[in-house]
N, C-alpha and C positions, 0 to 999 in steps of 0.2 A: 379492877374490873375486866380490862383489856386482857391481864396476864391470865384469869380464871376462864376467860372465853377461848383464848388459845391453847391453853392447856386442854379444853375439852374437845376442842379441834383435834388437837394432837393425838389424844386418846381415842377418839373415833377412827381415825384416818390410820393408825396403828391396829387397831380391832379389824379393820377391814384388808390390811395385809395379813394378819394373824390369818384370817378366813382362806385368803389367796396361798399363802405357803404352807397351810395346812393340807390344800389340795394339790400343791405340788410334792407333797411327801407324800400323799395318797397314791399319786399315780407314779410314782418313783418306788412304789413299794418300801417306804419307809428306809429305802438302802444310801447309807452314805456315797457307796460307790459309784450309784446311779446317779445322785445327788453332784459330786463330783464331776461325771462325764458331761452333765447339765451345765455346770459353770464353765467347763472349758468350750463347748458347743457355743455358748450365747456369750459368756462375758457374766463377769459376776455381779456388776452393775446394771446390767440389762434384767438378769434375772430376779435380782431382788426390788429392782423399781418399775418391772415389769406392770404395765397397767391394766392388762384383760386378766378382769377379774371372772374367777370360777367357784362357785361354794363347794365346799368338801361336803362326801356325805355324812348325813347326821344320823345315819343307822348304824355308822361303824362307832363301837367303842370305844376304840382307840382314838379315833378323832375327837370323839366326845370327851374324853379324858385331856387330851393335849390341848384342847380348847377351853377346859377347866383351868389347867395348872398355866397356861400362859396369860389367862385373865388374872389369875391372882398374882403372876409376878407383874403385870402389869399395874396393877392396884399396889403392890410395892414399889415398884418404880416412880407412880405418881405422888404417891408419898416422901420420896425421898428428894423429889425436884425441887429446887429451891423456887419461892416465888417470886420470879423476875422475868422480864420479857423473853430477854435472850434466851432460858432454858425452855420456854413455853415454844419459840420459834424452831430452837434445835428439835423439840422433841416430833414438831411437825416436818421438819426437813428429813431428820434421820429415822423417821416412825418404819420405813419398811427394814430399814437394820436391826431395830430394835424388837419387831415383829420376828422377824427370822431366828433371832437369839433366842427369844421366849420358846418358839416352836422348837427351836432344836433343843432346848430343855426339856422340854416336854417328849420329844421323841425318845431322848436318853433316857428318860424316866421309866418310860414306859416300853422300853426294850427288854429290861430282864422276865416281867410278868408276861408278856406277848413270846418272849421265846421258850419259858417254861410252857405255856399252853401249847406250842406249836409242839415241842418234844412230846408231851403228853400224847397229842392228837397221831404224831408219826409211830411211835409207841404201840399204840391200840390197832393202827391200822396194819403194822408190821405180825402183830399178834393174830389177826382175823383171817392176813394171807397165810401165816404159816398153819392157821388151824384148818381153813378150807381149801387150801392148795389150789388154786385155780392156774391155768394154764396162761401164763401171759405174754402179751408183746407190749414191747417198748418200743415207743416211735420217737426218735430225736432227731437233730438238725438244725441249721442255720434258720432255714424256711422251708414252708410244705407240711409242717409235723401235722397241724389240724385235719387238713383236706385228705391226707394218707391216713389218718387214723379213722376217720369218718366212712373212708371208701372200704377200711378192713374189715371194720365193724359191722358193716352192710353187709358186705358178701358172707361173713362167717354168722351174722344174726340167721340168715335163710334154712340154717342145717344146725346150729349148736344154740345154746343159752349163752348170750354177749351180752357183756358190760363194757362202758370206756368211759374215760375221764370224758366231763361236759367241756363244750366250747374250748378255750386255750386255757385252762386250767393244768397248767404242768410243772407247777414247783412240788417239793416235798409235801407241802401242807396240803397243798390243792389236791394232788393226787391221793393223799390220805385221807382226805376229806370225802372224795368221788370213792374209796373204797367203802368210808363206812356209810355212806348213802346209796350206793349202787351194788356193790359185791352181796349176792346170795349164796345160800348154801346149793342152789342148784345152779350157778353160774358156771360154765364149762370154760368159756374165754373171755377174759378181762384186756382189754386194749387201753394203753397207758401212754400218753404226749408225756415226753420228758424234756422239761427246759431248763437252761442254767444261764447265769449270768457271772459263773466263777468257778475255778476247779473245785472239784470234789462234791458239787450239787448233784448231778445226776447217778454219779456214784452212789450216792446217799439215798436216791428214789430206786436203783436197780437193788439197794440190798432189801429196801422194805420189799420192792414186788417181785425180786428173783424172777427176771423175765428167760423164758427158754427160745423165744424168738426176739430179734430185734431188728428195727428199720431204721437205716441212717437214710434219711432224704436228699442231705447236702451237707457240705462243709463251705460256708462263704464267710462274710465279714459284719454279719448282723453282731452287734454290741462287742466287737472285736475291743473296743479301749478298755473295757470292763476286764478283761482276760490278760491285756498287758502284750499282748501279739497275736499271730497266726501259728506259731508252735504252742503256743498255751491255749490256743483254742482248739486244734486240733488234738490236744489231748484230752482236752475237756469233753470234748462232743464223742470223743471215742472211748470213754471211760464205763460205759455201757458193755463194750466189747470182753472185756476182760471180766464181767458176771457173768457171760453167759455158759451153758453147759455145754461139754462135749457132743451131747447128742440133740443140742438146739443148732439153729439156725442165724445166719446175720444175712441183712439184705442189703446192698449198696446201688447206687446207680451207675450204669454202666460209662457215663459220661463224666463220672471224677476224674481227677487227674490222677495219672498213670502212677507217679511217685506216692501219693496219697494211699491209692489202693492196694500197693505192693506193701507198704507200711501197715495198713489194716489186716492184710491177710497174713501178714507175719506173726501177727499180735493173737490174732483172733483162733481161740480152741477149739471151735467148730466149723462144718461147710460155711461157704461164704456163698450166696447166688448173687449175681447181677440183674437188674431189671432194667428194662427198657426206657430211655428216657425222649423227650419230645421239647425239642428248644423251643422257650416260649408259648408253652403250651401246659401249665401245671396240671389242670385236670387231667390229662392224659398221661402223665407223667405218674401221678398219685394214683390213677387206676390202674396201671402197668405192675407199680408195686404190689399193690391189694390184689392182683391176680396170682402172683408170683407166691406170695404168702398164702394163699389160698390152696395152691397146687401143693403146698408142703403140707397142708392141714386136711389132706385127702378130700378136698373138693376135684370131682371130674371137671372137663373142659365144658362140658354140656352144663352141669351146674352154675359152675362161677358165670357163663353168657347169660343163662336165666337170671341170675342174682342182680346181673349190671343193669338187665333191661329197666329195674325198678330204680335203677342211681338217677337223680336229677342234677345237672350241672350245677353248682356253684353259682348264685347270683354276680360274686364280685369278680368272676371270671367270663360275665356275658354282657354285653352292652343291654341295658334297659330302655325303654321309652317313656319321658315324664308327661302327663298329662297336659303340658304345657308345650308340650310337640319336640324338645330337644331329647337327644340321648344321652345316657352316662353312664359310667364303670366305675361302680363305687369302692372303689378298694383302700377306705377310707381305716380300715384296721389292719392296714399292712404298712408293714415299716423296714423294709431292706431293699439294698441296692437289685439283687438278681430279680427280686419279683417286680420293683419298678420296671425295669427293662423289660421284661416279659408282658407287663401290662401295655407298655407302649408299644409293643409290635401288636398287638391287639387294638388298639388305636389305630394303629396303620391301617389295618385291613378293613375297617370300617368306610362305607364309602358314603363319606359326609362333607360339603364343602369346607366349614369351617371347624377347625379343632383346638381343644384347649386342654390344658392339664393344670390341676389344681393343686399343688404340693406344699406341703408343711415342711418338708424336707428329712434327711434318715437320721435317726440318732444314733450317739453312742458308737461313731465311727474313728475316733481319734485322729492319728496321724494320718489315716487313709481315707479320712472325709474328699481333700481335693481328688485325688485319685479316683475317688469312688465317683465324686458328680461330675467329674468331664467324660467316664463312660455314659452317663444318663444323657447328659446332653448332646452326646454324639450319636444314641439312639433316639434322640428327639425327631418326630417324624416332621418333615420338611413342611413351612408354612403353618407350624403348631404353635400356639403361643402356651407360654408356660407361666402360669401366676405362682407365684411364691412368697411366704413371709421369709424363706432363709436367705441371708444376702449373699451367701457364698456361690450361689448361682449366678446371681448377678454382677458378681465379680469376675466370676471366670469366663463369663459370655462377652467381657468387655475386650472391643478389639476385634471380634470374631463377627461371621454375619448371623450369627445367632443372637448377638446383642440386642437387636430389633424386637426379636421374638420372647425375649425374658421380660415379666414384668412384676418388680418389686413393691411390697406395701411391708410396713414393719406391724399391722395390726390384722388379724383374720377378719376384723369386722371389715374395715376398708377394701380388704382383698377381695373378699366375696362379694361385696356390692357391687365392686367392678366386674366382676365376673358375671351375676346377676345381671346387667345390665346390659351384658353384650351379647347373652342369650338369644339364639334365633332358632326357629324348625329347622335349620340347617346346621345346627350344632350339636359336635359328640365333646362330652368333657370327661376326662378320666382323674376322678377323686384319690389324690395318693398321700398318705398320710391322715394322722389324728387331728380333725378339726372340732370346734365347739358345735355339737348337736344342732343346737336351737339355729347356727348361723349356717349350716349344710341343708337346712329344713326349706331354706329359700331356693335350692337349684336340684336336689335329689327326692 
């Protein structure tokens, strides 16, 4: 009787962890390279046994199929278990590992049909782009892509029929789906955000879209562990350069490293235009890039100025006031070092007596993580408390004056609860990185 009860408990615990691991694969786009980076960042045991449960999207056909396959495997495992109390206890203890194995099998089993589906979507989009032949602007870089894309689209749409990729939909299949849903016969300009986690991915998107104009926003350290180093990152982010026609244009930030500029100009087949950058102001920098692009698309200065009057500054770069009285800067969708530092400067400029930063950490930095976190700590405004779930911040601050200003909690629930209790009308808080939406609702 006890053995049966413990086996049932073990299966229930395993199913809970199956749901958790499916969610993890979902947010990592079912990519093994990103899962590897997560294990490197947090540690294998921490990832497998993490108790923070978040259900996966049940609307995703792939998630549903993975869940079914995982449950089938669990049933098989339960049938093979010997009817012994040791085996039942072992099922409970090793539930997270068993769940991960089952989910991994599901991910592998669904990889081939998903790859075939994606290939079909990309090929279909390629055919539509070839047939309709819109003028395409590709926007890529380590950060600042979405805001730059949106500003370019806004200005060009005042004069031309213009379409764009939605939100941060920037993978090959994401761009392809945007083409299928938003590219029409009368579209004159299509602005495509192009992202990548490894070499060859931007080139694949460029082969489909055939951009005439490209904008590189920056070459930083985002996802650098996936690329394998700075040189590989540079080559991946500049793949779009090789796809430009001779009568096209490439736009790069004037603040870009001189050596990188020199290398880009040497391999670019078309004219290179440098746009003005504004340190710690991503809004102004993106707007500067959009203006320069518009000038090459036959906009006059007067037309550009008229268009930008209607541009609203994104909420995530502006302090907002909460009904409870405190202020906040919501950068919860951001996850890069340079953006983090820029947002800290925005925080510093706000006149509030109590300043906080809520940070989940920057992912996929690999060997560059320590160097990057030290930069963030150095940029932290004085007398500002950093609340974080990433222990690296606390470790690096030990022995420094900043140590007393860094608060670490293992769980997001405990961390946000502590922040919530500390909020007053004289507080401004910067939220940096991804947190559970239901937790963030307490402070945003």
